[in-house]
C-alpha positions as CSV (number, residue, x, y, z in Angstrom):
1,X,22.3,-42.1,18.3
2,X,21.2,-38.6,19.1
3,X,21.8,-37.5,15.5
4,X,19.5,-40.3,14.3
5,X,16.8,-39.2,16.7
6,X,17.1,-35.6,15.8
7,X,16.7,-36.0,12.1
8,X,13.1,-37.3,12.2
9,X,12.1,-34.6,14.6
10,X,13.7,-32.0,12.3
11,X,11.9,-33.3,9.3
12,X,8.6,-33.5,11.2
13,X,9.0,-29.9,12.2
14,X,9.8,-28.8,8.7
15,X,6.8,-30.7,7.4
16,X,4.5,-28.9,9.9
17,X,6.1,-25.5,9.2
18,X,5.7,-25.8,5.4
19,X,2.1,-27.1,5.8
20,X,1.3,-24.1,8.0
21,X,2.8,-21.7,5.4
22,X,0.8,-23.4,2.7
23,X,-2.5,-22.9,4.5
24,X,-1.5,-19.3,5.3
25,X,-1.0,-18.6,1.6
26,X,-4.4,-20.0,0.9
27,X,-5.9,-17.6,3.5
28,X,-3.9,-14.8,1.8
29,X,-5.3,-15.8,-1.5
30,X,-8.9,-15.6,-0.2
31,X,-8.1,-12.2,1.3
32,X,-6.6,-11.0,-2.0
33,X,-9.5,-12.2,-4.1
34,X,-11.9,-10.3,-1.8
35,X,-9.8,-7.2,-2.0
36,X,-9.6,-7.4,-5.8
37,X,-13.4,-7.8,-6.0
38,X,-13.8,-4.8,-3.6
39,X,-11.6,-2.6,-5.7
40,X,-13.3,-3.6,-9.0
41,X,-16.7,-2.8,-7.4
42,X,-15.4,0.6,-6.2
43,X,-14.0,1.5,-9.6
44,X,-17.3,1.0,-11.3
45,X,-18.9,3.7,-9.1
46,X,-19.5,7.3,-10.2
47,X,-17.3,9.9,-8.5
48,X,-19.1,11.3,-5.4
49,X,-18.2,14.3,-3.2
50,X,-15.2,13.5,-1.0
51,X,-16.4,12.6,2.5
52,X,-16.6,15.5,4.9
53,X,-16.0,15.7,8.7
54,X,-19.5,14.2,9.5
55,X,-18.6,10.9,8.0
56,X,-14.8,10.6,8.9
57,X,-15.5,8.5,12.0
58,X,-17.2,5.8,9.9
59,X,-14.6,5.5,7.1
60,X,-13.0,2.1,6.8
61,X,-11.4,-0.4,4.5
62,X,-14.6,-0.7,2.5
63,X,-14.2,2.9,1.4
64,X,-10.7,2.5,-0.1
65,X,-10.4,3.2,-3.8
66,X,-13.8,4.9,-3.9
67,X,-14.0,7.5,-6.7
68,X,-14.4,11.0,-5.3
69,X,-14.3,14.6,-6.5
70,X,-13.6,17.8,-4.7
71,X,-13.0,21.5,-5.4
72,X,-10.7,24.0,-3.7
73,X,-7.3,25.6,-3.7
74,X,-3.9,23.9,-3.3
75,X,-1.6,25.0,-0.5
76,X,1.5,24.7,-2.6
77,X,3.8,26.0,0.0
78,X,3.1,22.9,2.1
79,X,3.6,20.1,-0.4
80,X,5.4,16.9,0.8
81,X,7.4,14.5,-1.3
82,X,7.0,10.8,-0.5
83,X,9.5,8.3,-2.0
84,X,7.9,6.2,-4.8
85,X,8.7,3.5,-7.4
86,X,6.4,3.5,-10.4
87,X,6.4,2.5,-14.0
88,X,8.2,5.7,-14.7
89,X,11.1,4.8,-12.4
90,X,12.1,6.1,-9.0
91,X,11.1,9.4,-7.6
92,X,8.4,10.9,-5.4
93,X,4.7,11.1,-4.9
94,X,3.8,14.8,-4.6
95,X,1.3,15.3,-1.8
96,X,-0.3,18.8,-1.6
97,X,-3.0,19.9,0.9
98,X,-6.1,21.1,-0.8
99,X,-8.4,23.5,1.1
100,X,-11.8,22.5,-0.1
101,X,-14.7,24.9,-0.7
102,X,-16.6,22.9,2.0
103,X,-14.1,24.1,4.6
104,X,-11.9,21.1,5.3
105,X,-8.5,20.1,4.0
106,X,-7.5,17.0,2.0
107,X,-4.1,15.7,1.2
108,X,-4.0,15.1,-2.6
109,X,-1.5,12.9,-4.2
110,X,-1.1,14.9,-7.3
111,X,1.1,12.2,-8.9
112,X,4.7,11.2,-9.6
113,X,7.7,13.4,-10.1
114,X,11.2,12.1,-10.8
115,X,14.3,13.3,-9.1
116,X,15.0,15.9,-11.8
117,X,11.6,17.5,-11.3
118,X,11.1,17.3,-7.6
119,X,11.6,21.0,-7.0
120,X,8.7,23.3,-7.9
121,X,10.9,25.6,-10.0
122,X,11.9,22.5,-12.2
123,X,8.3,22.0,-13.3
124,X,6.9,25.2,-14.6
125,X,3.1,25.6,-14.3
126,X,2.7,22.7,-11.9
127,X,2.1,25.0,-8.9
128,X,-0.1,27.6,-10.4
129,X,-2.6,29.2,-8.0
130,X,-6.4,29.3,-8.3
131,X,-9.4,27.1,-8.0
132,X,-9.1,23.5,-9.1
133,X,-11.4,20.5,-9.5
134,X,-10.0,17.1,-8.5
135,X,-11.3,13.6,-9.3
136,X,-9.5,10.6,-8.0
137,X,-9.5,7.6,-5.7
138,X,-9.9,7.8,-1.9
139,X,-7.0,6.1,-0.2
140,X,-6.6,5.2,3.5
141,X,-3.7,6.7,5.4
142,X,-0.4,4.7,5.5
143,X,0.9,5.2,9.0
144,X,4.5,4.8,10.2
145,X,6.4,4.1,7.0
146,X,7.5,1.0,5.0
147,X,9.0,-2.2,6.2
148,X,12.5,-1.4,7.6
149,X,12.0,2.3,6.6
150,X,10.3,4.5,9.2
151,X,9.2,8.0,8.2
152,X,11.6,10.7,9.4
153,X,9.6,13.9,9.4
154,X,12.4,16.0,10.9
155,X,14.7,15.0,8.0
156,X,12.0,15.4,5.4
157,X,12.2,11.7,4.6
158,X,8.8,10.1,3.9
159,X,8.4,6.5,2.8
160,X,4.6,6.2,3.2
161,X,1.6,8.6,2.9
162,X,0.9,9.0,6.6
163,X,-1.8,11.6,6.6
164,X,-1.7,12.5,10.3
165,X,2.1,12.7,10.5
166,X,2.3,14.8,7.3
167,X,-0.4,17.1,8.6
168,X,1.5,17.7,11.9
169,X,4.7,18.4,10.0
170,X,3.0,20.9,7.7
171,X,1.1,22.5,10.6
172,X,-2.3,21.7,9.2
173,X,-5.4,22.0,11.4
174,X,-5.8,18.4,12.6
175,X,-9.6,18.9,13.3
176,X,-10.1,19.9,9.7
177,X,-7.7,17.5,8.0
178,X,-9.4,14.5,6.3
179,X,-8.1,11.1,7.6
180,X,-7.6,9.9,4.1
181,X,-5.8,11.2,1.0
182,X,-6.9,11.2,-2.7
183,X,-4.9,9.9,-5.6
184,X,-5.6,12.3,-8.4
185,X,-6.6,10.9,-11.8
186,X,-4.5,13.5,-13.7
187,X,-2.8,16.8,-13.2
188,X,-5.6,19.4,-12.7
189,X,-3.2,22.1,-13.8
190,X,-2.4,20.6,-17.2
191,X,1.3,20.5,-16.5
192,X,3.7,17.8,-17.6
193,X,4.6,17.1,-13.9
194,X,3.4,15.6,-11.7
195,X,2.1,12.5,-13.5
196,X,-1.3,11.5,-12.1
197,X,-3.5,8.5,-12.5
198,X,-0.8,6.0,-11.5
199,X,-2.8,4.2,-8.7
200,X,-2.2,0.5,-8.9
201,X,-5.6,-1.1,-9.1
202,X,-4.7,-4.5,-10.6
203,X,-3.2,-6.5,-7.7
204,X,-0.9,-9.4,-8.3
205,X,-2.3,-12.7,-6.9
206,X,0.3,-15.5,-6.9
207,X,-0.7,-16.9,-3.5
208,X,-1.9,-20.2,-5.0
209,X,1.5,-20.8,-6.6
210,X,3.2,-20.0,-3.3
211,X,0.8,-22.4,-1.4
212,X,1.6,-25.2,-3.9
213,X,5.3,-24.6,-3.4
214,X,5.0,-24.9,0.4
215,X,2.8,-28.0,0.2
216,X,5.3,-29.6,-2.2
217,X,8.1,-28.9,0.3
218,X,6.0,-30.3,3.1
219,X,5.4,-33.4,1.0
220,X,9.2,-33.8,0.4
221,X,9.8,-33.5,4.1
222,X,7.2,-36.1,4.8
223,X,8.7,-38.5,2.2
224,X,12.1,-38.0,3.8
225,X,10.7,-38.6,7.2
226,X,9.2,-41.9,6.0
227,X,12.5,-43.0,4.5
228,X,14.4,-42.2,7.7
229,X,11.9,-44.1,9.8
230,X,12.0,-47.1,7.5
231,X,15.8,-47.1,7.5
232,X,15.8,-46.9,11.3
233,X,13.4,-49.8,11.5
234,X,15.7,-51.9,9.3
235,X,18.8,-51.0,11.3
236,X,17.1,-51.9,14.6
237,X,18.7,-55.0,16.2
238,X,16.5,-58.1,15.8
């Protein structure tokens, strides 16, 4: 008898759960569409000077993917490799501090290097000194790491581009370090490595399909619940 009573409750809970997940995916779809529109609007803008210290406190999500430009000199001895997966395979993002001519420092994601070319001496010309001009996209810091993979600064293991943590590890002046990083459009040193311009700006949006799947499962659970209740009514003593 207890089993018979438990089944309708279980099916009802599943129906509620799947319905909730369906609505959650619809909310995610709305969020994703807004984000796609925001990125497209940003990409249509002309590159502007990278934000300086006076505007750092006002930066927010609306500034992500804004085209920017800056000029300065790379601090090649303080580059950081962050694990990455790209269309070129597995490897690293190469983040190098750039001391701008305006006096502040910006972490520049110069691009992708594979495992074979992760060391500076394996990519001749990539770390040449001198003044450089950078154009790219402003990106917001990625604190802490990835899901199930925390950054391990002491071991040199980086899974996300955490500006503040990388700055501390590389002993950069926190007051003069921009709270964002810049994805470079291409290598400013005309070297084969790193490969720049790999920022993903076309976001996958499959949330409607996920929502329909969850709603379909909710419908099946509801149908099962109705069948169970009808059968219980038939089996009830007259």
